[in-house]
C-alpha positions in Angstrom: 16.5 -23.9 15.7 19.0 -22.3 17.8 20.7 -21.2 15.0 17.4 -19.4 13.3 16.4 -17.5 16.4 20.0 -16.3 16.3 20.1 -15.1 12.8 16.3 -13.7 13.1 17.7 -12.0 16.5 20.9 -10.5 14.3 19.1 -9.1 11.2 16.0 -8.2 12.9 17.4 -5.9 15.5 19.3 -3.3 12.9 16.5 -3.3 10.6 14.0 -2.8 13.2 15.7 0.4 14.3 15.6 1.7 11.1 12.4 0.7 10.1 10.8 2.6 12.7 12.6 5.7 11.3 12.1 5.3 8.0 9.8 3.3 5.9 10.0 3.7 2.0 6.0 2.2 1.4 4.5 1.3 -1.5 1.5 2.4 -3.6 -1.3 0.1 -4.5 -1.9 -1.0 -8.1 -3.6 1.1 -10.4 -7.0 -1.0 -11.7 -6.5 -1.1 -15.4 -9.4 -1.7 -18.2 -11.7 -0.2 -20.9 -15.4 1.1 -20.0 -17.7 -0.1 -22.1 -19.6 2.5 -24.1 -22.0 4.4 -22.6 -20.4 3.7 -19.0 -19.1 6.5 -17.2 -17.9 7.4 -13.6 -19.2 10.4 -11.9 -17.3 10.7 -8.1 -15.3 8.6 -6.1 -15.2 8.8 -2.1 -12.3 7.7 -0.2 -12.7 6.7 3.4 -9.4 6.2 5.5 -9.5 4.6 8.3 -6.1 4.0 10.0 -4.3 2.8 7.4 -7.8 0.8 5.8 -8.6 2.1 2.4 -11.9 2.0 1.2 -12.5 3.6 -2.5 -16.4 3.7 -3.8 -16.5 4.7 -7.7 -20.2 6.0 -8.3 -20.7 5.6 -12.2 -24.1 5.2 -14.6 -24.4 2.4 -17.6 -26.8 4.1 -19.7 -26.5 1.2 -22.2 -29.3 -1.4 -22.1 -27.3 -4.3 -23.4 -24.9 -6.2 -21.4 -21.5 -4.7 -21.0 -18.5 -6.6 -20.1 -15.6 -5.1 -18.1 -12.3 -6.5 -17.0 -10.0 -4.9 -14.3 -6.8 -6.2 -13.7 -3.9 -5.0 -11.4 0.3 -5.8 -11.6 2.6 -5.3 -9.0 6.0 -3.9 -9.8 8.6 -6.2 -9.3 10.0 -6.9 -5.8 12.2 -9.4 -4.2 12.6 -10.5 -0.6 12.3 -7.6 1.9 13.7 -9.2 5.0 12.8 -10.3 8.2 12.2 -7.0 10.0 9.9 -5.6 6.7 7.5 -3.6 7.7 6.0 -4.6 4.4 6.8 -7.4 2.4 3.5 -8.3 1.2 4.0 -5.7 -1.5 1.7 -7.5 -4.1 -1.2 -6.2 -2.2 -3.1 -10.0 -1.4 -6.0 -8.6 0.3 -7.1 -5.8 -1.9 -11.0 -6.8 -2.9 -13.5 -5.5 -5.8 -17.2 -5.3 -5.1 -19.9 -4.6 -7.4 -23.0 -2.7 -5.9 -21.7 -4.7 -2.5 -21.4 -8.2 -3.7 -17.5 -8.8 -3.9 -16.2 -10.0 -7.0 -13.6 -13.4 -7.0 -10.3 -12.6 -8.5 -8.1 -14.8 -10.3 -4.2 -14.1 -9.1 -1.2 -15.4 -10.8 2.4 -14.9 -9.1 5.2 -15.0 -11.9 8.7 -15.5 -10.3 11.9 -13.7 -12.2 15.5 -14.3 -12.3 18.3 -13.2 -14.0 15.8 -12.1 -16.9 14.2 -15.6 -17.0 10.7 -17.1 -15.4 11.7 -19.6 -13.2 8.2 -20.1 -11.4 8.2 -23.3 -13.3 11.2 -24.3 -11.4 10.1 -23.3 -8.1 6.9 -25.0 -8.1 8.9 -28.2 -9.1 10.6 -28.3 -6.4 7.2 -27.9 -4.0 8.1 -24.0 -3.5 5.9 -21.1 -3.7 6.5 -18.2 -5.8 4.7 -16.3 -2.8 7.6 -17.1 -0.6 9.3 -14.2 -1.1 6.4 -12.2 0.6 6.9 -13.9 3.9 9.2 -12.7 6.8 11.4 -15.4 8.9 9.4 -18.2 7.2 11.4 -17.3 3.3 14.6 -18.7 5.1 15.3 -22.1 4.5 17.6 -24.8 4.7 19.3 -25.4 1.3 19.6 -29.2 2.0 16.0 -29.3 2.0 15.1 -27.6 -1.5 14.7 -30.7 -3.5 15.9 -29.4 -7.1 19.5 -28.3 -8.2 17.9 -25.9 -10.7 15.9 -24.2 -7.3 18.5 -24.4 -5.6 20.8 -21.7 -7.4 17.2 -19.6 -6.6 18.6 -18.9 -2.8 21.7 -17.3 -1.7 24.7 -19.2 -0.7 26.3 -17.7 2.2 29.4 -19.6 2.9 29.4 -18.0 6.5 26.0 -19.3 7.4 25.7 -22.8 5.1 22.4 -24.1 6.8 20.3 -21.1 5.8 19.3 -19.3 2.7 16.7 -16.5 1.6 15.2 -16.3 -1.7 16.8 -14.6 -4.6 14.2 -14.2 -7.0 12.0 -11.1 -8.0 8.1 -11.6 -7.9 5.3 -9.9 -10.1 1.5 -10.5 -8.8 -1.2 -10.2 -11.1 -4.9 -9.9 -10.5 -7.8 -9.8 -12.4 -12.0 -9.4 -11.6 -14.5 -9.7 -14.7 -17.5 -8.0 -13.2 -21.0 -8.9 -13.9 -22.4 -8.3 -17.5 -26.0 -7.1 -16.0 -25.0 -4.1 -14.6 -27.4 -0.9 -15.7 -28.3 2.6 -14.9 -26.7 3.5 -11.6 -24.0 1.1 -9.9 -21.2 1.6 -7.3 -17.6 -0.6 -7.6 -15.9 -0.6 -4.0 -12.2 -1.2 -3.5 -10.6 -2.5 -0.3 -7.3 -2.8 0.9 -4.7 -2.0 3.5 -2.1 1.2 2.7 1.7 0.6 2.7 2.5 4.2 4.0 6.1 5.8 4.0 7.2 6.9 7.2 9.8 8.4 8.9 11.0 10.5 12.0 11.7 14.3 11.5 13.1 17.7 13.0 9.9 19.9 13.2 12.5 22.9 12.6 13.7 20.9 9.5 13.4 21.9 5.8 12.0 18.7 5.3 9.1 18.8 7.7 8.2 22.2 5.7 8.7 20.9 2.6 6.2 17.8 3.4 3.6 20.1 4.7 3.7 22.4 1.9 3.8 19.3 -0.4 0.2 18.5 0.8 -0.5 22.3 0.6 -0.5 22.8 4.7 1.0 25.7 6.3 3.7 24.8 8.4 3.5 27.4 11.0 -0.7 26.4 11.7 0.4 22.9 11.7 3.0 23.7 14.4 0.3 25.1 16.2 -2.1 22.1 16.3 1.3 20.0 17.5 1.6 21.8 20.6 1.4 19.9 24.1 -0.6 21.5 27.1 2.7 23.5 27.8 2.6 25.4 24.7 5.6 24.3 23.0 5.9 22.3 19.5 7.8 19.0 19.7 11.2 18.6 18.5 10.5 15.8 16.3 7.1 14.0 14.8 6.5 10.8 13.1 5.2 11.2 9.4 3.4 8.9 7.2 2.5 9.7 3.6 -0.1 7.4 1.8 -0.2 7.7 -1.7 -3.5 6.4 -2.9 -3.9 5.7 -6.8 -7.5 6.8 -8.0 -7.7 5.8 -11.6 -10.1 3.3 -12.4 -10.1 1.7 -15.7 -9.9 4.4 -18.7 -12.3 7.1 -16.4 -11.6 10.9 -16.6 -10.4 12.0 -13.3 -13.7 12.7 -11.6 -14.7 14.7 -8.2 -13.3 13.3 -5.0 -14.1 13.4 -1.9 -12.0 12.4 1.4 -13.1 11.1 4.8 -10.8 10.0 7.5 -11.9 8.3 10.8 -9.8 6.8 13.8 -8.2 3.1 13.2 -9.5 0.3 15.4 -6.4 0.2 17.2 -4.4 2.8 18.5 -0.7 3.1 17.6 1.9 2.2 20.5 3.2 5.7 21.8 2.1 7.5 19.5 -1.0 9.8 18.8 -2.1 10.9 15.7 -2.3 15.2 15.6 -2.7 15.8 12.2 -3.9 14.9 8.6 -3.3 17.0 5.3 -4.2 17.0 1.8 -4.6 18.9 -1.1 -7.9 20.3 -1.9 -9.1 22.1 -5.6 -7.0 24.6 -6.6 -4.2 23.7 -4.0 -6.9 24.6 -1.1 -5.4 23.4 2.3 -7.8 20.0 3.3 -6.9 19.8 7.6 -7.8 17.8 9.9 -7.1 17.7 13.8 -6.7 15.1 13.9 -9.4 13.7 11.4 -11.1 15.2 8.1 -14.5 15.2 7.9 -15.5 14.7 3.8 -14.0 16.9 2.0 -13.8 17.7 -1.8 -10.0 17.0 -2.8 -7.6 17.9 -5.6 -9.1 16.3 -9.0 -6.0 14.1 -9.7 -5.2 10.3 -10.4 -3.3 10.1 -7.2 -4.0 11.8 -3.8 -1.2 12.0 -1.6 -2.6 11.8 2.5 0.1 13.3 5.0 -0.6 12.0 8.7 1.7 13.2 11.5 2.1 11.7 14.6 3.2 12.9 18.1 4.2 10.7 21.2 1.3 10.0 23.4 
């Protein structure tokens, strides 16, 4: 136990410092499927509360006969993110689907891949979950506790730390939701999950700051005015978070999307949200100080939302 705590501290300290300054982030998987005939989506409402995302798709089913629709998602491959990772669960296990307010159960499936082979069965025979790579410190294991030789090769073999190993396989995670066949007339499909934003600390006088603001259809000078403190000074550096939200649902065509943001349930320690930016129709600027009321966004398959934080 002492060794494990020491290793955790040694691994976590530099990683935490780095993660505070920069985190790659990840977008939620797109929900695939094929809309039945005479079924259409005509509007999307996107509500962003802190990192909590709610997407509501408003649709119309004009066919009187039962129609079948199955939505599915597939995560990109990812491996163990480390002890200090901000987002170890890149498979978005909390993602939920509701139809007309009724939650639909999903069929999840985890696949472990290693050196070009599916090793899910080998892990399960050894009593090890393929989802172990989504854990942080709990992903570490004593090699002697691994029951089979074939499963043992799926963990690191560090000669300097013979008492502990970490997982080496890649994980792909899929889910499927079968929607009720009884949907007729007007309906709504609601998607809920927690965003994994990309974040970093940048200087306000840097080209990166200007480019990021411009990419989200904002004016760097206008944003700097919003960032000024009570003495009229612009902070030398800010923390930015970028959330890329997939809007595509099955094979729907792009439709009018409306974005509204609101405060998170818990405040960010040491940080205060100063501004929210996104692109509106024809690259119009949607600029919140700090939040956005319901506003029509650019019509696209993915919407990027930028949040700028200053020290509180």
